[in-house]
N, C-alpha and C positions, 0 to 999 in steps of 0.2 A: 504494500500500500504506500503510495507516495502522498506527500503533503506539501503545502505552501503556507508559510506564516506571513501574515500581513498585519501591520500596525495601523490602526485607525484612531482618529481623534476621539476624545471622550464625547459622548452624545450630549447635545445641548439640553439644558433644563427645560426649555420651551417645548420639547417633544415628550416630556414625561406624561404617561397616560393618565396620571392623577392630577395633572395641572388644571387649574380652574382659572377662569378669567372672562372678560367680556367678549372681545372679538376673537374668532377662531383663526384669523389670518396670521398672527405671529407663529402659531403652531404649524399651520399649513406651510408657510414659507420656510421655517426652520427644518421641517421634515423633508421638503423638496431639496433644500441645499445639502443636508446631511446625506440623503440618498445619492445625489449626484457626486458628492465627494467620495462616498464609498465606492461607487461605480468606477470613478476615475482611478482610485488607488488600487482596486482589484485589477483593472486593465493594465496599469503600470506593472503590477506583479505578474502579469501574463497568466492569470488564473484560467485553466482550460475549462471547456464545457464538461460539466458533471452534474446532471439533473438530480442525482441521488447522493450528493456530497454530504459529508458529516462536517459540521462546523463546531469546533471546540473553542470556547471563549475563555479568555483570561482578562479580568478587569483590574487595571492599575488606576485607582482613583486619583483625582487631585487631592490636595491635603484634607479637604472635608468633602465627603461624598455622600453621606447619608446611608440609607438602607441598601445592601447589596441585592435584595430581592426585587427592588424597583427597577434596576438597570436593564434586565432583559427586555422589558416592555419598551424601553427607550431605544433598543437595538433593532426594532422592526425595519426601520428605514435602511439601516446598515445591511441587514440580510437581503432586503429588496435590491439594494445597490449591487451586492455581489451577484445576485441572480441576473440583474440587468447586464452586468459585465460578461456573464457566461452565456447570455441569450436563452435562459431557461426560466421556467416557473419555479418558485421556491417551495412549492407545496410538498415536494419529496425530500427536502433538506432535513437532516436530523441534527438538531442543535443541542449541545451540551453546555449548560451554564454553570458557573461555579457557585458554591454555597457561601463563600467568603471572598473578600477582596484580596488581591495580591498586594505587594508593597506599593505605596503611593509614588507617583511620578509627577513632575511639574506639568500642570495642564491636564493630566490624566491621559490614559490611553486604553484602547480596547485591542487586544491581540487576538486575532482569529487564525486558528490553524484549520485550513481547508484540507480535509482528508479526502482523497480521490479513490 
């Protein structure tokens, strides 16, 4: 089994599924931007087409990150961006999310190991 490790930026707070607010546009715009960024980074990593890929996540939070169980919901746009780069539907992806955070890094990072 081969794999590719890709580092993505920490997901913006605006795309938190629990976020409340008036206008939906900040969340919509942040989601589109994060998805495009994820697609671009996956393309640069030359991720091959694999409709049944396994995605293993490692969360390196910024200095204060909150609850690790809320982060997977913020990664939907990232998963969609990887699928966009592959040209596949993400419905067959198998995702493994950590129970705890890894060590913090400046600005935060999400490392995804795409197992093919």
